[in-house]
N, C-alpha and C positions, 0 to 999 in steps of 0.2 A: 498227815499233819502237815506238813512242809505248807501246803495249800489254805489249809483251814487259818492258822496263823498269820500268814499276807493276807488274805482276805476280813479276816479281825480287826489285824490290822489299819487296815487302807479304809473299812468303816468307822473307826475312831477319828482318823483324818479328819478335820473338818472340809465339809463340802463335796466330798468322795463318795459316787454314787456306787451299792453295791453290787458287782457283776456275779453273775451264777457261773459258779466254774464244774465243769464239766468232770464227774467220776475223779476218782482217788482219793478223796476226802478223806479223813482219816487212814489213808495206807502210808506204809513208809518205803512204797516201792521210788524207782524214778526210771522216767522214762529213756528209751533211747535217744538220740540226737535224731533229729531230726530236720534233715536236708531238702534244698528247694529244689537240688537236681543231684537226688542222691547215685553214688555207684550201688552195683548190682548188691543187691541184697542189703542195704541198709537201708531206714525208715526214710517214710519221705512225708509231705505235706504239712510242714512247718505250719503253725498259728499267726495268725495276726491279735493286735490288740487293740481297742478303742473305748475310749472312756470319756465321758462329760463330767465336768468338775465346777461346780457352781462358784461362784466369788461371793463372799461377804467383806463388806466394807470397803471395796475397794482394792483388798490387797490381794497380793499372790498367794496364793493357796500351796498348801500342802498337799501330795498326793503319792501313790506310789501304783502305776502301771505296768504290768508288764502279761506277755505271753502265755498261752495255756499250757503248754509242758509242764512236768516236773521233774527236776526246776525249770521253772521259766528258760527260755534261751535269748531273751531283750527284754529287758527293764528300764522305766526311767522313773527316778525317785526325786521328789522335792518337798524338801523341809519346811518351805513358803519365802517369800520373798525374793527369789530368783529372779522372776520374768518382768518384764518391761510392759504394765498394761494401759492401754488406749485408756481414755475418759470413757465411761459408757459401759467398757467391757462388764459382762453379767454371766460368761459363763466360759472357757477351755474347753476344746476337742484335743485329746491327745490322743496319737496312733500310732503304732510299728508296726511296719509291713516289711516280710522277706520281700527282699527285690530280687530280680538277673543283674548281675556283677556287668556293670560298664566293659565293654569291647577292649578296652585298654589294660583290664587287671589281670596279670598274671594268674593263671589258677593256681598255679604252685603256690602264691603269698597266702591266699585264703583259706583259711582254717574254720569254716563251717559258713553260715550263711552271711549273707548282707544285709543290711536294715536299716529300713529309712524311721527316721524319728521326727514327727512334726507338733507343732503345737499351734496351734489356730483357735483366734476369738469365736462368737457368737456367728459373726459374719462370714468368717471362711478366711479372715486377714492371718497372714502369719505372726507369732509372735518370735521373741528376741530373749536372750539373756542379757540381763541389766549390765550395763558395763561394771569390770569391775569384778562379776558376779560368776560360778558358775554352777551346772545342778549334775546329778550323780546319774550316769547311765552305766547299768550292766549290763554283760553280755557272757552266755554258756558259749563254749567251744566242744567240739565233739573230743570223745575219749582219747589221751592221750598226747593235747596238745604238747607242744614243749614249752620249758619253762623262759625262754624268751618271748614266748608272744606277747602281742602290746596288740589294743583297740586301735585299731586306724579310722580318722576321717575321711571321706572324701572331699578333695578340694582343688580347684580350675583344672580336673581332672588327675589329680593323683593323689594316692594315699599319704596323709600324711599321721605317722605316730602319733600317738595320744600317752600323756604320761600314764601308765596302768600300773593298778596295783593286782593282788590278791583278793580273793574276797573272804576264803578260810572255808570255800565249797572249791573241789576238785572242778578242773576246767572253767571254774569260773571266775571273770575279771571285771574290774570296776575302775574307770577313771571320769573323772570332774571336767565336761565338757564346758566350752564358753557358746557352743553353736549346736545348733541343730542340722538334720542331713542326713547322709547316709555313714553310716559306720561297719565295719568289717573285724574278726579281727584277725589277725595276719603272722604266721607262724607255721611251723611243720608239724605234722601229725605221725606219732611214732606208728611203726607198723604194726608191733605188737603192746597196744595202751599197757600203763599197769595196772595191777590187781592192788588199788587203792579206795580203801571206803572213804566216803565224803564225810569233811568233819566241818559242824559250822563251827568258827572260831569267831567270835565278835566281840571282847573283850578292845581290842582297837580301832573297830568301827562304830563300836558306841562311845569310846572317849573322843572321837572326834563328832561325835554331834549330826552325823550325816548318814548313817544307816541303821537310823534305831528300829526300822520296820524289820529288819533279819534278827 
């Protein structure tokens, strides 16, 4: 159900090309967290995401791009108007990829994978967020991440915490960012994750007008 709703929501957004979703449509299960370098016994092979988004009338479009886990482990969500487009831009390419953490990153600080978020035009030129605007980025951490965990962006070789809020889903965090790049969840992971059923609490997100896709 999760994947079907998100795919349908993405289709109705203008300019977003439908993507096939591998399996689990109609299923209510949750995938284990997939680590790029998982500890013994944990799931590996995290997925990436790539989507081509058409431009209509030269306007920065709405889109929803997310990895293929259920729920996704990384997402980029736009409601329209956030991107600075060059003249002649006809399409965007949005990519989300798990990457090896920089060697300067203390492993104990990372709760899950580092993800690289990029947005380029049809020529491959990187696009930026309009000054004064932000775009919504969501990340899922492993089970049992601490309540004080936050999404952080790698800036000049150091992790800078971003204003982070809960999404209503267990282990799932949101931030509004003014730049793309490398992001991770910084925090501790409990040795025994709490046995809590994820609940989707969308009222405050809908009220904000930014996470209508949920």
